[in-house]
C-alpha positions in Angstrom: -8.8 -18.8 5.4 -5.0 -18.5 5.2 -3.2 -18.6 8.6 0.5 -17.9 8.3 3.0 -16.7 10.9 1.8 -13.3 12.2 5.2 -12.4 13.7 6.5 -9.0 12.9 10.0 -7.5 13.2 10.7 -6.3 16.8 10.0 -2.8 18.0 12.1 0.2 17.3 12.5 3.8 18.3 10.0 5.1 15.9 6.5 6.5 16.8 4.7 3.6 15.2 7.0 0.8 16.2 6.6 0.2 19.9 6.4 -3.3 21.3 2.8 -2.7 22.5 1.8 -1.7 18.9 3.6 -4.8 17.6 1.6 -7.0 20.0 -1.7 -5.4 19.0 -0.9 -5.8 15.3 0.2 -9.4 15.6 -2.7 -10.5 17.7 -5.4 -8.7 15.6 -4.2 -9.3 12.1 -7.0 -10.3 9.7 -5.2 -9.8 6.4 -1.5 -9.6 5.5 -0.2 -9.6 1.9 2.6 -8.6 -0.3 2.0 -5.2 -2.0 5.3 -4.3 -3.7 6.9 -4.9 -7.1 6.7 -8.7 -6.5 2.9 -8.7 -6.5 2.7 -6.3 -9.5 5.1 -8.5 -11.4 7.5 -5.6 -12.1 10.4 -6.6 -9.8 13.9 -7.0 -11.1 15.8 -10.0 -9.8 18.1 -9.1 -6.9 17.2 -5.4 -6.8 13.9 -5.1 -4.8 12.9 -5.1 -1.2 9.7 -6.8 0.0 6.7 -4.7 0.8 3.9 -6.1 3.0 0.7 -4.6 4.2 -1.8 -5.8 6.7 -5.0 -4.9 8.5 -5.7 -5.6 12.2 -8.5 -5.3 14.7 -7.9 -3.4 17.9 -8.6 -4.3 21.5 -11.7 -2.5 22.9 -9.8 0.0 25.1 -8.3 1.5 21.9 -11.7 1.8 20.2 -14.1 2.7 22.9 -11.7 4.2 25.4 -8.6 6.4 25.5 -5.8 3.9 25.5 -2.6 4.8 23.6 0.7 3.2 22.8 4.3 4.3 23.5 5.8 6.4 20.7 8.4 3.7 19.9 10.7 1.7 22.1 12.2 3.7 25.0 9.4 6.3 24.8 7.0 5.1 27.5 6.3 8.6 28.7 5.4 9.9 25.2 2.3 8.1 23.7 0.4 8.2 20.4 -2.9 6.8 19.3 -2.6 3.3 17.8 -3.1 3.5 14.0 -0.5 1.2 12.7 2.6 -0.8 13.3 5.3 0.1 10.8 8.7 -1.5 10.6 11.5 -1.4 8.0 14.3 -3.9 8.6 16.8 -1.5 7.0 16.4 0.6 10.2 18.6 -1.9 11.9 21.6 -0.9 9.8 23.9 2.0 10.7 22.0 5.2 9.8 18.7 3.9 11.2 15.5 5.5 9.9 17.4 7.5 7.3 18.3 4.4 5.4 16.8 3.6 2.0 15.4 0.0 1.6 17.2 -2.2 -0.8 17.4 -5.8 -2.0 16.4 -8.2 0.6 14.9 -5.7 3.1 11.4 -6.0 4.5 9.1 -3.0 4.7 5.9 -3.9 6.6 2.9 -1.9 7.8 -0.1 -3.2 9.6 -2.9 -0.7 9.7 -5.7 -0.6 12.3 -8.8 -1.5 10.5 -10.5 1.8 11.1 -7.5 3.8 9.6 -7.2 1.3 6.7 -10.9 1.7 5.8 -10.6 5.5 5.9 -7.7 5.4 3.4 -9.3 2.7 1.2 -12.6 4.6 1.0 -10.7 7.7 -0.2 -9.3 5.6 -3.1 -5.7 5.4 -1.9 -3.9 3.3 -4.6 -1.5 1.4 -2.3 -4.1 0.8 0.4 -6.6 -0.7 -2.0 -4.2 -3.4 -3.2 -4.8 -6.0 -0.4 -8.3 -6.4 -1.8 -7.0 -7.8 -5.1 -3.8 -9.7 -4.2 -3.8 -13.4 -5.4 -3.8 -16.2 -2.8 -0.1 -17.1 -3.4 0.9 -13.6 -2.1 -1.4 -13.8 1.0 0.3 -14.6 4.3 -2.8 -14.2 6.6 -6.5 -14.0 5.7 -9.0 -14.7 8.5 -12.8 -14.9 8.0 -13.0 -11.1 8.7 -10.3 -10.4 6.1 -12.0 -12.7 3.6 -15.2 -10.8 4.0 -13.4 -7.6 3.1 -11.9 -9.1 0.0 -15.2 -10.6 -1.0 -16.7 -7.1 -0.8 -13.9 -5.2 -2.6 -16.5 -3.4 -4.7 -17.8 -1.5 -1.6 -14.5 0.5 -1.6 -14.3 1.3 -5.3 -15.5 4.6 -6.5 -14.6 7.5 -8.8 -12.8 9.1 -5.8 -9.9 6.8 -6.7 -9.4 8.6 -10.0 -8.0 11.7 -8.4 -5.9 9.7 -5.9 -4.3 7.6 -8.6 -3.7 10.8 -10.6 -2.1 12.5 -7.6 0.3 9.6 -7.1 1.0 9.4 -10.8 1.9 13.1 -11.1 4.2 12.8 -8.0 6.1 9.9 -9.5 6.3 11.7 -12.9 7.7 14.8 -11.2 10.3 12.7 -9.4 11.2 10.9 -12.6 11.9 14.1 -14.5 13.6 15.9 -11.5 11.1 18.8 -11.4 11.8 21.5 -9.0 10.8 20.5 -5.5 10.4 16.9 -6.4 12.1 14.2 -4.3 14.4 11.6 -5.9 16.8 9.4 -4.2 18.1 7.1 -6.9 21.0 9.1 -8.6 22.5 5.9 -9.7 19.6 5.2 -12.1 19.7 8.8 -13.4 23.5 8.4 -14.0 23.0 5.3 -16.1 19.7 5.9 -17.9 19.3 9.7 -17.8 16.1 9.5 -15.7 14.8 7.6 -12.7 13.5 4.5 -14.3 11.8 3.2 -11.2 9.8 6.3 -10.7 8.9 6.2 -14.4 7.7 2.6 -14.2 5.6 3.3 -11.1 4.1 6.4 -12.7 2.8 4.4 -15.7 1.8 1.5 -13.5 -0.4 3.8 -11.5 -2.0 4.9 -14.7 -2.5 1.4 -16.0 -4.0 0.2 -12.7 -6.1 3.3 -12.2 -7.6 2.9 -15.7 -8.4 -0.7 -15.0 -10.0 0.0 -11.6 -12.2 2.8 -12.9 -13.2 0.7 -16.0 -13.8 -2.7 -14.3 -13.9 -2.1 -10.5 -10.9 -4.4 -10.0 -7.1 -4.5 -10.3 -5.5 -7.5 -11.8 -2.3 -8.7 -10.0 0.2 -9.4 -11.3 -0.3 -6.8 -14.1 -1.3 -8.6 -17.4 0.6 -8.5 -20.6 1.4 -6.5 -22.7 1.5 -3.8 -20.1 3.7 -5.8 -17.8 6.4 -6.3 -20.4 6.4 -2.6 -21.3 6.6 -1.6 -17.7 9.5 -3.9 -17.1 11.3 -2.6 -20.1 10.9 1.0 -18.7 12.3 -0.3 -15.4 15.4 -1.6 -17.2 16.0 1.7 -18.9 15.2 0.3 -22.4 12.7 3.0 -23.3 13.7 6.6 -24.2 12.5 9.3 -21.9 10.3 11.2 -24.4 8.4 8.0 -25.2 8.0 7.3 -21.4 6.7 10.8 -20.8 4.2 10.4 -23.7 2.9 7.1 -22.4 2.5 8.5 -18.8 0.7 11.6 -20.1 -1.6 9.5 -22.2 -2.5 7.3 -19.3 -3.1 10.4 -17.1 -5.5 11.8 -19.7 -7.5 8.6 -19.9 -7.6 8.4 -16.1 -8.8 12.0 -15.9 -11.7 11.2 -18.2 -12.7 8.1 -16.3 -12.6 10.0 -13.0 -15.6 12.0 -14.1 -17.4 9.5 -16.4 -16.8 6.0 -15.2 -19.1 3.0 -14.7 -18.0 2.6 -11.0 -20.0 4.4 -8.3 -19.4 8.0 -7.7 -19.0 7.3 -3.9 -18.0 4.1 -2.0 -20.4 2.2 0.2 -19.5 3.8 3.5 -22.6 2.4 5.3 -21.5 -1.2 4.6 -17.9 -0.5 5.7 -19.2 1.1 8.9 -21.4 -1.9 9.6 -18.5 -4.2 8.9 -16.2 -2.4 11.3 -18.8 -2.6 14.1 -19.4 -6.3 13.5 -15.8 -7.4 13.0 -14.6 -5.6 16.2 -17.5 -7.0 18.3 -16.8 -10.5 17.1 -13.1 -10.1 17.8 -13.8 -8.9 21.3 -16.2 -11.7 22.1 -13.6 -14.2 21.0 -11.3 -12.7 23.7 -9.0 -10.2 22.0 
């Protein structure tokens, strides 16, 4: 077990950032880890924010009853179902929720275990990461969280192939500025001719998706030589045509694995369902 400080940034006027939601997340956290560039190994000194993700168990009235939380601070008459506590410290700066996170900012999201499991079972690339984070990047891991990590294979299936491909294609589109794609780093385009961060993430998703569908696991940080190449892309040292070719090659390999991989075709939903029942009951008996 790893028991760090469960404290989260204070509530905010955002639908998933009420003080009640924060209290639920802090009290029920069973796993909290770093999931951003720092854990991948692709961060560039002085340029990155810190991304954290966690999982929490909910009080009984939110699982077996109809309890809801305020939709942010100052919104006590408007409520939402509790699914997560989400907070970005850059919201505290002028501009609020429209601000883009930068160096030194903290982006943290603590999912309710039921929502996290639904996303993980679907093969969501980001949501799967906490199952593979090394101990040095773990802030909190209780017995319930450790059981999840020990059974990471229950969540891995070929369903992840299409999810990784979807994320990869989205990042690739943003990298090349395709019509309708969203990009918010004009400073990188001005210097390098393309968004090098989107490019790095597109290829990273390909590399990690291929590993997951080949071995059932994701190695963090990313091993060499892939890590060095990804970092060189991030620094703008690789020409765009070569980057596009590398991403497209990874996408083709990932597409093939999505239909012919050694991992199961479907995740073990029965085990996950039983874990959710057991973990919540034990949490409630302990006096949540």
